[in-house]
N, C-alpha and C positions, 0 to 999 in steps of 0.2 A: 487470666493467663488465658483461657480458648479465645476471648474477644482479643487479644494480644496479636495470638498466632494469626487470625483471619486477618487482622491490620497488616500485619507483614508480608501474608499471601499476596494481599491486594498490591501492596507498595512493589513487591518483587514482580507480579504480572504488569502493574504500569509502567515499571521501568524497563520491561521486556518488551513493551510495545512501542515505548520510546527509542529505544536502541534499534528496534526493527525498522522503524521509521526513519531514523538517521541512516540505517544501513541502506534502505530503499533509496534515499534520496541522493546518497554518495554515488549510486549505481545509474543515475538518471543524466540525461543530458535533454536540453530543451531548445528546438530548432525553429525559427518561421521562416518558412520559403515562399518565394513568389513563383517558384515552378511548378507546372501541373501536377497535381496529387497522383493521377496515374503514372506518372514517369519517376518522380522523386520518391514516392512511398517505398516502392519496391527497393530501391538502393538503401534507403534508411532501414529497412527492415532486415536487408543483409548485414546491414552493420550492426542493428540491434544481437542479431542471431550469432555472430561471429564473435563480437566483443563482451556480450552480456550484458552490456549498458541499455537500460530502457531509454526509448526514443519518445520524447513528447513533442510532436508536430504541429505547428499552426500552419494551415495552408490558405492562400489568396484563391479566392475564386477567378473563373476566366475575366469577369466584367470588370473586377477592381484590381485586377493584377497590377503588383508593381505599386499599388497605392495602400491597400488596407494594411498589410503587417509592415509596411515602412510608417505609416502614421502611429500605429501602435507601439512600435520601438520608440519613436519621437516621445510618445506620451508618456512612455514608461522608465525616461531618461533617469530620473533621480530614483527610481527603486526597480532596477532591471529584472525581469522573470525571463529573459530568454539568453543563452548562451550561445548560439551559432545564428547568423543570417546568411542563408542561401539565396543568391538572388540570381535572377535570370537573366541579368546583363550588369554591367559594370556601375553603371551610372547611379543606381540606388545604393550600392556599397559606398560610393566616393560621397553622395549627401550625408549618409550616416558619419562618415569620416569627419566632413567638414564641420557637424554639428557636435564633435566630441564624443558621439556614442560607442566607437569602436577603440579597440586595442591592438599594438601591433603583435604579428606572431608570423615568425618565417619558418614554415612549415618543411622538415627535412623531403616530404613528399615531392615537394615543387620544385627540385632543386635544378631538372632540366626543363623546366618550362619557361618558354620566352620571356624576356624581361618586358616585352612590351605588353603582356597581359597580367603584368602585377603592378600594384601600387608601390612607389620606390620606397615609401616607409614601412611597407607591409602590413596595411591597413585592410588591405583585400587581395586575394590570389583569385587570379581566373583559371579555367578549366572546362573541359568539353563544349565546344564552340557550336552555335548556329550561324546561319546567315541569313540574314534578308532577301528573297529572291522573289522573281516576277513568277506566279502560277498563272498559266492559261488553260482555256478549254479547246482542245485540238480541233474540234467539230466546229470553231467559231474564228479562229485565227489559224491562216496558213504559216509555213516556216517562214515564209518572206516577210510576213505580216508582225511578227513577234517584235514587240520593243526591244530595243538593245541598251537603252540606256533610261535614267529615271527621267530625264528631260523629253524623252520620246512622248511620255503620258499626257503632254500638253497639245499634242497636235490633234485636228479637227476628226482624223479617222478614229480616234478612240474616244470621242464625246460620249459620256454616260455609259462607255462601257467598261469602266475602269473602276475598281472597288481598293479602299483601304480601311483598316480599322479606325475606331475613333482616336484621334492622336493624344487625347488626354490620357491615354493608358497604355502600359505595354510597351512592348518593342516598338512599336509604330511610334510613340514619344521618342525615343532613343533614335531612332533612325532620323527623326525630323530634326532634332538637337545636333547630331552628327553633321547631317547636312548644312546646317546653320555654320556650325564651327570650320567646315571644308571649305565652303563656297561665299562665307560671310552672309552677314543679315541681308544686305539688300538683294542681293540674288536669291536667297532663300524664300524670302517674302514674294518676291516678285513670281517665283515658281510655284507657291501654295494658291496666290492668287489667280494664276493662270490654269491651274488645277481644278480650282473652284469654278472658273467660268468653263471649264471644259466638262461640267456635271459630273464630276467624279462623286462614286457612290460611299457614303461613309457607312460601313458596317459596325456591329457592337464590338466585334473580336477579331483576332486573325484567323478562329475557327469559323466564323460567319463570313469571311473574305472566301475562305475555302470553300465553304458549302454554296456561295453565290456563285462561285467559278464553275464548281463540279455540274450543278444545275443548270447552268448556261443563262442564268440571270445578268452576268457579265460576262464579257470575254476574258477578262484578265484581273489580276489583283496582287497587291502586295501582302505577303505573310514571310512565315519560316520556314525552314527547310524541314522541321520535323512536320509542320502540317501538310507541306505539298509531297512528303513522301508518305505520310499517313493515307493521303487521297489516291495515290498510284498503288499502294499496299491494300487499299480496298478497292481497286479495280477500274478507278475513275479515269475517262479520257482524258486526261490533262497531263500537261508537262510543265517544268521551269527553266529558268535560264537564270544565272549572274549577269547583273546589269553591270555597264560600264566598264567593263574589261578593255576598252582602249580609251577609258578617260580617268576619273577618279577613283574608280574601283567599287566593289561592291563591299557593303558593311559587313563583317563578322564580329558576332556577339557572344563572347564566352559567357558561360556561369562565372560567377565570383561567389567567395565564400567570406565571410570576416567572422572574428571573434568580438564579442560584444563586452565593452568596459565593463568592469565590476560585475561579472557574469557570476551568476550563483553556483555553477559548476564548472570552472575555467576549466580544469584537467580533463574532464570528460568532453569539453567543448573542443580544446585542442585535438584529442582523439579523434573526434568526428570530422575535423577539417583535414587531418593526415588522412581519413580514409576516403573522403571525398576528393582529395587533391591524386588520390593513387589511380594508375594505370587500370586497376581492377573497376574501380567506379566508373571511367570512361568507357571502359570496354562493354559494361553495363548499359550504359547512355547510350551508345553507337547503337545496340541492338534495340533498345525499347524505343528509341525516338531519335535515330538516325541523325546523332551529334557527332561532331568532329573531334577526335581527341585532340590535345594539346600536347601530351607526351609523344615520343616517336618510338614507332614499333608497336603500338596497341594492335591487337587485332580484331579487324572490324569487320562488318559483313560487306561483302563486295561493291554494292551500289553505293556505298557511302564513299563522298568525294573528298579527296585530300585537302587540306588546306594548300598544301605546296601548289595544287592546279588552280588557284584562285587568286585572281589581282585584288588585295584588300583595299578597303578605304583607308588611308592614314590619318589616322585620327590621334587625339591625346584622349583618353578615357576621363582623365581627372576633370578637365576643361570643358569636355562635353557634358560633363554632369552639373557644372555650373551654368552652363548655357542651356539646360534643360529646364533649370529653376527659373531662370531669366525669362523663358519665353512662354512660361505657364497661361499668364494673362492674355498674350496675344493668341495663342493655341485656343483658347476657351471662346476668345471673341471671332475666329477664324470658323469653328467648328459649330458655333452657334449661329452664324448668318446663313 
């Protein structure tokens, strides 16, 4: 009898552990993100504290941004480990949609976000936008010499004085794909060829572009608004401009969020998506990394530009995602030459 009591106690303890494990898992959400950990983690922590749901996050590194977790999601298609994909741009979310990895979710939090920043079938929704900008060193470029168009960068006066991040990664890839979509393959390839002939400097990342401009290794470079604002906040003698305001417009890049098909915790995933698409999350990102809210009326620091003041490049984000995939081999060859 004594032995039987011990067996019963062990069974009860094991059952308790199993229930506890199931309970813990039911209060968990897994998110993969291409957004810098320094900016995304505080937002995820705030959600965790407010909801009581444990967030397990997988982050890309700066150098493999937008490729590492994307490839992991594709590899896990038949056995999803992730609930939510938080991308730094719409292209990767569109790629996942096209590969059948996401499922539609129409979040009530996004009701007043412009439809241009939403997938028509609700596989992804945009929020908190950055823009591609030209950052320049004020000691090396006078006001009248600052390029005003992307196409100005092929002029002889900028030979060897201009940098872009490796076009195979991150928002640089998206910008080039958007250019192909906006002006056509022939003109875009001619521009990139002329850029190469003008001795463009290929940096490892947007952060590396910022560093080279700040240190005066180059006079200017393409990067994102968050990198430009960070340099200014650090006291660097730099400025930035939105390009092509009298032409094709400047590229605006919203974050996007998607629910993974057959996610292990779909209900918690939807709760996280609702939070990321809220004005509260946009306000946090405006403060931490100078991102521009897509909701109207979100309180932001005074130095954050309004999307209403920028002439945006008019593109179809879904078509740009398809273009991004189709030009990969061309970009590999271009970057290797």
